[in-house]
N, C-alpha and C positions, 0 to 999 in steps of 0.2 A: 450921809452926803454919800450922793449915788455920782460915780465915775462913770464917764464913757470908755467905753471898751471893746476894741476891735481884736478880734482872734486872729495872730498873724498865720500867713500861708504857711510858716513851717509849723504849725500847733496842727493843722490836718493833714498834711501830706509827708510824708519818709522823704526828706535829700540826704544826699552823701554826706558826710562832714569829711571834707579836706583834710582841716586840722586835726581830727583825729585819727584819722589814716595815717597820716606824716606820723603822729606820737606815736602811735602803735608801731610803726614801720621801725622807728627809732627803737622803741623797747624790745624788738627782734634782733638786736643785734647778736646777740651770742647766737641766735639761730641762721643769720647770715653767716655771721662767721665758719659754724660747723659746716654749712651747705657748702661755701667757696672752698672749704680743705679738704672737703671729701671728693668735690670735681675736681678741682689741683692734683690731688692723690690718684683720681682716675686716670687721666689725661697723663700723668708721668707714666702712669703704669704701662697704658697704651703705647706712648711714645716709644719708651723704651724696649718693647716689644713688635712693633710694628716696622714691616720690612717696606720700604719707598717703592712707588711706584712709576713706571716712567712711560713715557708715548713716543714711539720711535715710528717713521712712514717711507715710502717711498712712492714714485708718482711715475705712472706710468700713459701712454698715447697709444689711441687705436687709431693705427693707420687706415686706409683706403685699400682694399686688396690690388693690390697689380704683379704682374710676372715679367721681369725685363726682358725674356726671351718670346713672349707672347706677341706676336704681332697676327693679323687678318689674313696671314698665309701658310700659317701651323696648320699642316694637316691632322694633329690633335688635337679636339676642343679639350683644355681641362681646367679653364675658368669658368667653374659653376654657378656665377653669380653671387654678390654678396647678399648678405642679410638685412633686411631694412632697418632695423633695430639693434647693430651688431653690437654697439655700448651696452644696453640693458643683457645682451645675451652673454658677453664676458663678465658682466656683473653677475649674473644668476650663476655662471661656471665660477667663481670668485667664492660664490655660498654653497657650492653644491657640496657633499660628502665626499664625492671621489677626489676630488683636487686636494681636498687636505689629507684623504688619507695616503695619497701619495707624498705628499709632502713629509706628513709625521712619519711614514716607512722609510722615506730617504734619508731624514736627520735623525732617527732612532731616536724621536722625541719620548718615548713610552719609556725609558731608561731616565732616571734621575740623578743627579750624583748632589749627593748632600756633605755638609760637614757643620756641625755643631756649634751653634753660637750659645751668647750667656742664656737668650731664653726659647731659642726656636732654632730648628736646622734650615739651614741658609742654601738655595739651588745654588751651587756652584760652577756647572754647567763646566765651561770650556776652564775654567781656570784647576778644575781638578788635575791631577798631575797624571791620571793614570786612564784607561778606559778599558771596559770589556767587549768583546767582541761576541757577540751569541753563535751558539752552535743550532744552524736550520733545525727546524722540526723537533725540538726540545720544548720543554715545559719549564716559565720562569715562575718564581713566588709573587705574587702578586699582592700589593700595599702594603707589607711587611718590609721594614727597613733591615737590610743586611750589611752588618757593620764589616767593614775591612779596616785591619790595624796592620800596617807596616811592621814588620821586626824590624828588617835591615834590608838592605839596597835591593835583594833578590828576594826577601821571601816577605810573606803577608800571613793574615790570620782571619779568617771568614766567621764570623759571630751571630747567629740567630737565635732570639729568644721565642719561641712557639707556645703563644697561650690557651691556644687552642687547639685540639688534634686534627681537626678538618680545615685545610686551607684549601684556597683557589690559586691554581697557574693558568697561563696561559703560553699558547704556542704564537709565537710573534709572527712564524711563517705563514700559516694559514688563519691564524687569528682566533682558532679554536680554544674552549677553556674546558677545564677539569677538576674536579675535585681531588685533592690529596687526601689520604690518613697518613697522618704525622705521629710521632711520638712527642707528649708533652716534655716541654723543659727546654735547658739551653745545649746548644749546639756550637761545638768549636772545632775547625779543621784548618789546617796548617797549608798552604801550597807556594810554590816557587812560580816567583811571575813566569808565564810561557805556559807555566801546567795546565791542561785540559782538566776543567770541573766538570765532573756529571755525576750530579744527585738528581734525586728524583725531583729536585723543586728549584734547581740551580745548575745549567749547563753552559760553559763558556770559557772563553779565556781572558785572564787580566794581564795586561802587559803597561809599562811604563810608556807614557808619550814621548816623541821624538825631544832629548834637551832638559827633561823634566826630571827632578829627584825629588824624593822621600825626606822623611825626617825619623827617625827612628821612632817608633809608639805613636806614630801619627794616625790619627783617626778618620775615617772617611763613611760614608753611607752609600748603599746602591738602594734603590726602591724602582721597582718594574710596577708600571701603571697601567689600567685596564686601556688596551687600545681603542675603544669607542669612545670611552673616557677622555681621553687627550685629545682625541678629534673632534669632539661636540665642543670642548673648550675652546680652542683657536678658532672653531667654526663662529662661536659666541663672541670672540675676543677681536676679530677680524671685524673693522670699520673700514666701508666702502664710502667714499665721496665722488658725488661727478658733481662739479660746481656747472650751475648756469646750462646745464644738459649739452655741455662742449663734448669733445673726445678725450679731453683729461678723467685719468683714476686716479685720487689719492686714496691709498690704503694704509691704515695706520694701526698698531694696537699697543694694549698697554698692559706692563708687565712687571713683574719686581726684577727681573734679570735683562738687560740690554743686550748683552751677545746674544740671546736666544731669539728676541724679536728681530733682531737684523738677520739673522740665520733664517728663520723663519718666513720673514719677510722678501727676499729674495730669493728663496727657494722656491715658494707659492709662485713668483713673479715667472721662474725659470719653469715650473711644472706648467703651470698657464700657457707659456709661449710653446711648449714643447705639443702640448694638447691642445692648442688653437693650430698650429702646422700641421699637426697630422689629419686633423679634421680638413682642414684646408686641401691636404692633399690626397686627401681619402677616395674621391674619383682616378685620381692619376695611379695611386696605389691599387686599386682594383683591376685599372685598365692593364698596367704591368703583369700581375697576377695573371691576367687571362692572356695575355700577349706569350708569358712564357709557357703556360700548357698548351696552346698553339702551336710554338716553336718544338715544343718536344716532339710533339705529334709528326712536324711535316720532316722534323731532322730524320727521325727514324725511317721515314716513307723514302726522304733521300739517300739515305745510307742504303737501303734497301734497293733503290732502284739504280744507284749508282754501282753497286754491285752485280748487277744483273746484266747491266749494259755493257762492263768489263769482261764478265764471263763470256757474253756471248760475241764480243768482237775475237776474244782469244780461240773461241771453239770454232767459230767460223769465219777466219779472218778477215772479216769484215772490217775495216776500222772508219769509214769514212762513209758518209752519204754524196750521191751526185747534186749536181746545183739542182737539178729538178726536184730531187727530194727534198733537200734544204728548204727551197721554198716553201715547197707544202707543208713542211714540218712547222717552219717559223710561222706561216698564217694559220696553221692548225692549231699550234700550243699556244698562239693570242687568243684565238676561237675557246680553247679549252679553259685559258685563265679567266676569260672573259664572264665563260659559265662557270667558274668555283667560285669567282668572286660574286653573281647572282646565290649561289648556293650559300655562299656564306651569307649575306644579306638576308635570305629567305630563313637561314635557320636562327640569326640574329633575330631578328623579328620573330619569330617563334617564340625563342627562347624569352623575347623582352616582353611578349604577352603573356606567357606563362608565368611570368616574374613579376608582372601585374597585376594577374586575377589573384594570384596565391599568397602573395608576402604583404605584410602588414611594414615592412621598413624598405628604403627604396636607396639605401646609401652601399649598395654593393652593386651597381650598375657599372658596365666599364664602358668606356667612352665608345660613341656610336661609330667616328670615324677608324678604329680597328674593322669595322667590316666594311669599312669602303661609302658608308652613309654620308649623302652629303645635303639630304634635305633638310633646310632650317628649320621647319616649323617642328620636325622631330628631334633635333639637337636640342632647340632651344628647352622645350617641356621637357627631356629628360635631363637637362639640365636646373631646371626651375623645381622639379619636384626630387631630385636631390639634393638639392639647396634647400627646400622645407625638411625633408624627412630629416635633413643634419641638425637644422634648427628645434625640430620638433625632440628629438634624441635632447641637445642640451638642456631643454626643457624638463624632460623628464626626473631631471636628477633636482631640481632646486623650486618645482612647482608641484601644486597640487594635484593629483590625477584627474579630480573633477573641474578642474579650471578650464573656462570656456574658450581660453588660447588653443586645447588642443581639439574642439571641436571645429574652432576656426581653421586650425591647418588642416585639419581630416577633409573639411569640404572642397577647402582649395586643391588639395591632392587630388581628391576624387573627381573634381571637374577636369583637371589636367590628365589623368588616367582617361577618363572618357573621351579627351582629345586626340590622346595618343593612339588609342585602339582603334580609334576610324584611321588615323593615318595610317597606322600598321595595317590596315586590310587593305586599303588604298594599294601603298607601297608595293605590298605583296605581290597583289593581283596584275600592276605595272611589272613588277621583277619576271612573275610568270611568262608574261606577254613576250617580255625581251628574250628570257630563256627560249621559249619555243623559236624565235627568228634564229637566235644561235643556234640552235639542233640543226634547223635545215641548213644553215651553211656550212655547220660541221657534216653533213650527211655527204654533200657535195665536193670537199675535200677529199674525205674518206672513199668516194668512189674515184678519184684519181689515184690516191695509194693502190686500189685494189690491181691497177694497170701495172705496176711495177713487179720488179722480178720477188718471188717470194722471200727469197732472202732478205732483199731490200725491206718487205714489208714489215719483217719482221725486226731487223734493225730499227727501221724508221716508228716501231710501236714501243720499244724500247727508250729509244731517246728521246720520244716527246712526251713520256711519262717522267724522266729525270728531269727536261728542262721545265716542266712544268713546277715537280717537287723544288725546284732549285729555285725559280723565280718566288716562288709562294716563301720559300724560305727566307728570302733576300729580302721581299716585302715587310714581312713579320720583324728581321732582324734592325729593320732600317726602323719601323716603328718603334720597335723595344729601345733603340739610341735615343729617339725623338723623345721617347716619354721620361729616362732617364736624365735626359739634358735639363727638361722643363722641370723634375722634380727636384732635381740639386738647384735652381735657380730659385726656386719658390724661398721665400721669407715669411717669417711671421708676421702679422698686421700688428703685433704688440712692442712698440718702442717704449724701451726704459730711458724715461728722460733724468731721475735722480734714484741712483741705486740706495738703498735701505744703507744707513751708516749712522755710528754712534760719533756724535761730534761734542760731545760732553753734553747730553741732554740732562734737563734738571728734573727732579722729582716733580710730580704735577698735582701730589696729595699737599693738602692742606698744610702751609709751613705749622712746623710743630710746637714754633713758638706762639705763632696764631692761635692754635688749639686752646691754651689757653684763656685767651680771652674770653672764647665761649663757655669755658669751664665755668667762669666768673659769672658769665653772664647767666649760664644755668643754675648757680647756686644762687643767686640774687632773685631769681624767680618765684620759685617755690613760698620763701617767706614773703615777698609781697604779694604775690597771687593769696596765701593764707590771711595776710593783713587785710587786704581788700574783701576778700569774702566775709572775714569777722567782722568788719564795719561796714559792708553793707547791709549784711543780716543783722546787725545787731540792733536792738530796739530799748535798748536800756539808757538811762541817761546817767552821763560818767563824769561829766564837768558841770560847776554852776553858769558857763559862759552857754552851753546846750540848753539847760531851760531856760534863760533867760529869752533865746531863740525861739522855743516854742511856746511862752506866752509871756503877755505884758502884765502879769500879776507881780507885783514888787517883790522882789527877795528880801526878806526880813535878817537874813544874817546864814551863815555858814560854820557849822559845827563840825570840829573834827571826830575821827574815828575813837571809841573808847577801847580803850585796851583792859579796861577792869573789867574785872568779874561783878564789881554793884554798881546799879544805874547812878548810884547817889557820887558823881563824881565832882560836882561842885561843893557837897560837904567835906568828902573826903580828901579832895585834891584842888583846893579852893587858889592855890596859885598855878595851876595848869593851863595850858592854851586852850582847853575844852570849858574852862570856869571863866574864863576871857570871854569867850565864846556868846557865851551865856548871859553876861553881865552885859555887852554889847548887845544882845538882843531885848535884856530887858530895858536898855538906854533908848531902842528904837520905838519900843512899846510904850515908854513912857511920853515920847514927842509922838506918837499917835495919837493917845488920848488928849494932849497939850493940843494938838492939832483941831480936835473934836471938840473943845471945850466939854470934856466930859468929866463930871466930878464926884466924890464919892467913891464908893466901890467900884472897882472895875473889872471885868469877868473877861476871861480868855477861853477859847474853845481851841481844845488841839486835836486835829484829825488827819487822816492821811487815806490813800489809794487804797492798800490790800493791809494786810496784817504783816509784822516785820520790818517794815518801815522806819520802826524806832520812835513812834508815838508816844508811848509810855515814858520812854526815856528820855525824852524832851521835856514831856509834860511833869516827870519829875523833879529833873533841874531848874525847870522855867520857875517852878513853885518855891524851890529852895534858893533862886538866886534873888524871890523878892522877900523871902522871909529873910533871908541874910540881910536885907538893907533896912531891917526891922518895922517891916511891916507884916501886920496880921495876914498870914496867908494859908488858903484851902485849899488843899489838893481832894477834888471830887473824881473818884473813878465810876464814870458809868459808860462803859464798855459792859454791860450787864452780860452779854453771850460770852465772853473772853476775859473774865477779872486778870488782872498782874500785878496793880499796886499795894501790895501788903510785903511779899517777901524781903523787897532791898530796904524796908522799914523796919523789920523784923515783928511785925504785928500780924494778927490773926485776920483771915477774910470771912468768921462765922457770923459776923454782924458788919451790914452798910445800909448803901443807899437804898437798896432792895426792901430790907427790913422797913424802913421810915415810908417808902413810896406805898408798901402795902396797909401803913398803919399798925406795924407788931411793933413798933420799937418810936420811942421818941428822939427828936433831933441829939438831944445830950447821950444818949444811949448809942447811936451810932460813930460820934464823934471819937475819934481818937488821936490822942497826942504823940507825936514825932520827938526823936531826938535830937532834931534841926530845930533850933530855937524858932518861936512864931509859926510855925509850920503844924499845921493839924492835917488829918486825911480822913476823910469819910470812902472806905474800901466800897466795893460793888455789892458786896455781901454773896449771898447762894445764886443760885443762874435761875433766873423767874423761867416760867412757859411763855409769857408773855413781855417783853423787854420793850419792844415799841408802845404798847397802851400804858405803860407805866409811864416812859418818858412824856408821853403828852398828856397825864395825868393833871388835874388842880395840885393834887400832892405835891408834883415837881414844882409848881408854882409857888406854892407855901414854902417848899424847901430851898428856893432859891431866896425868896424874901429874907428867912431866916440867915440864911448866908450873909447876904449883904447887910444886917443888923449887925455881925459879929466879925466881919473882915474888911480889910482893906483891898484883898485881890483874892480872885476865884480862878483859880484853874482848874478846868472841865477836861477830863480825859473821855473823850469819844469813841465811838466804833469806827471803823475805815468806813468810810462814805463812799468807797469806790465799791464796797461789800452788800451794805443797808444802809436803811435812808433814818437808821437812827441820830445819827449825827445831824441830818438835815432840820432835824425836830427841836435840837437843841440849839442851833444857830440864833435862833431870836433871843435868847439872853445872851448873847456875845457880844462885848464892845468890841473884840477883836477877835479875828480867826487865825489860826495859824495850822496851815497844809504842809503836812513834813513828808521830803520828800528825800530817800536815801540814794546814796552814789551807788553804782553798781547793781542796782536792786529794782529801782522805779522804773518802769516801762514807761517811754514816752507817748504810749497810745492813751495811757491813764490821762493825760495832762487833759485830753479831749473835754473828760466830762467835767474835770472843774472849769475850764474855760467857757464852756457853754452856760454852766450855772453863774458862773460870774457875771458872765457878761448880758445877762437875762436880770439882774439883779438878786436872786435867791439869797447870794451871800455878799455881805459889804464888810469894809473893814478888813479883805482876805492879804495874806501875805505868803510867802513860799518860807519855807527852813529847810534849810541844804545840810542833811545831816550824812555823817559817817566819811566826810570828805577826807579824804587821801591824798595829801599832795604828792607823795611818791610812788602813787597806788599802781594801777591796772595799765597806764602806760608809760610808767616808767620815769616821766618828766614833770616836774609842778606846773602850774598854769601859769603861774604870777599873781594870782588873785591878790589884790588888797584892798578888799570892800570896806575895812574900817568897820566892819561887823564884831571883830575881835578875835578872827582866826589868826590873822596875819603876823606875822613877826616884827610889828614894827615900832610903837611907842613903849612896848611890854619887855623888850630884849634887855640881854645884859645884865641877867641876874634875877629878873622877876620870877620866871616859870623855874619851877624847882624839876621840870624834866626836861629844860633843855640841853644840861650840858652833858645829859645821858643820852640824848638824840645826837648831840654834837660828836661823843665818843663812838656809838656807833657807825655813825657816818666816817670816820677816819677810817676805822677797822676795814670798813667795805671800800673805800678808796683805795687804801694801802693794799686791799688782795687784789684787788683787779690790776695794779701798775705792772 
């Protein structure tokens, strides 16, 4: 009777076995314990060694430039205009190396004060009870801790262990470095507090801080760090945030020492404010320097003229000019002063023109007002050039030299220079014309002087030079005072909103307790990943349920794993679970025969996919279990290529089925009796060159007829159907065909072959036999199958199986071991 058969989709396609994955995961519980334990241990070691980090910040605001004393009537123009992107400029300044160099230098952060803790040397900074003042222009040992041990309240010991005879030292005054040749080994030297240390690699004075005391034999460490490295480290740590492009800047630093963060942030803002104020006052500073130079020059002229005037008056007994001379002198002095102003303007223009044509930076131009210039275009353009030059100078410390912003600034400056040069040329010509007119007026007044008496003329000349110098000096003195007032009134555009302060900052690192959660998760992942990969790439059949999912061919029975060296388990251990499994298979076969109304001799063909699946083992025990039921049974070894049925029965394989099939021996000559009652065996015999041809010969039909005449059951042990076609040739003799599947050995893809042949009707009355079932095998947990085929511990428990007590004892021992 042919059955309709549809190969399930799972038989041809590989699917992920969720249940197998879960069971495999559970079987890896030892790996989970191991990995989680290792992870927790690693985290514990990290936690006890890790120094917590903190984040502290300060907030500043960038204000508009203003000067409370600057008005439209102020004769000196110092407010050179603001930078359009002042906030960005300040941010660039904060990122500049120069700012951080000043801060590190001011705070001496290249010196680190350390104290040994359990696992590391901690930076104690302000908590150190002592301080070292370095001697300028001396070398200090780099990157090697210097131990300071206090022997009493006034004495300490320095200890250094030189592991190399070549060490590096740095002069923190000019930041130069040198390599020093030092003797290897330990160096110990004692000093009194306040003594000057003068060594090739250490120079300074150690003293106790005010109000601090030390403990006897208390140890600290000094460490001098590379200046550039410290600067680079803090440049990297400083975080600048400009929320919503507002004038507000939030500065913050992450470090392990909160006191250091506070001091560094506050000092940074202080240095930035001073730097910004100095840049803002650069114009007025240049002007003051210029005025001071002019004052020195005019003062010497004034002194010389005063001495000449007094000397002349004493020698000639002439002390005063008459009214006419005074009037002429006043008018001539005014003209001379006006002429001098014009000369000063022309000189300023000439100097400015040369400066514009020869200089690359324009931050040193003095204010035009000192020369009496009032041309709004020139004043405005000079202010703009100065502003752009200052902006370019700021960018140079933070922006790459090839950035487009420099080209843009240069183009803008060049445009202003061209306009200024034209203005200078025009203004110079105009002043020269004014000077010519003044010269004419001076000549007219001098003609009047020549009409005065000779003594009056000489006094007049000396008096005129003195008055001119005096007025010039007073003018410069007034401008100097005005410049000082404006400079002193100038304030920084940086307003501190919140100073940096430790108000109980909490560590920003992951909580130490939370790190254990990640350790547990990290410990779970490797075994889970391993289980997933092994399950995903696993192509073997591990459970009867997997087999049922792969095929609709019925499962005849499940046989446990044989732990005996001999395959005659049913004969040697008739009360074992394996024996009961084969009895269940016998019952199932008899049911199958009855269902199909088979009478007379019954033939069973046993085959498998490949060698090693237990086909011979199952054939032997199926034949044995039939024989033990009192039925005459014969086991025929037809695996002519790889004969196996002889050793377990302690018989020879010299003569067998091959000898009969080639006509060499008679039926009785190839038949061998065994020690199992009612069971005879025909071994395969010597390996022939043409096994397939022998199995399809007429002699094979004759052999089967002989067997049916003499036996109730015939068990044929055939070759693997997945390797050769021999087994297919023998299927025609079978009343029932058994296909052996071995746990953890047979591959899922091999089921496709037998499914295909079964669906085409090439094999009928086919059943699977699941061999080598280990209830607590690879996955560690039983599947709880109760097939009723004889493998379960159901009705045969409580004393029937002779190996049951032994297994229970083993389980008890294992359970007690893991408790």
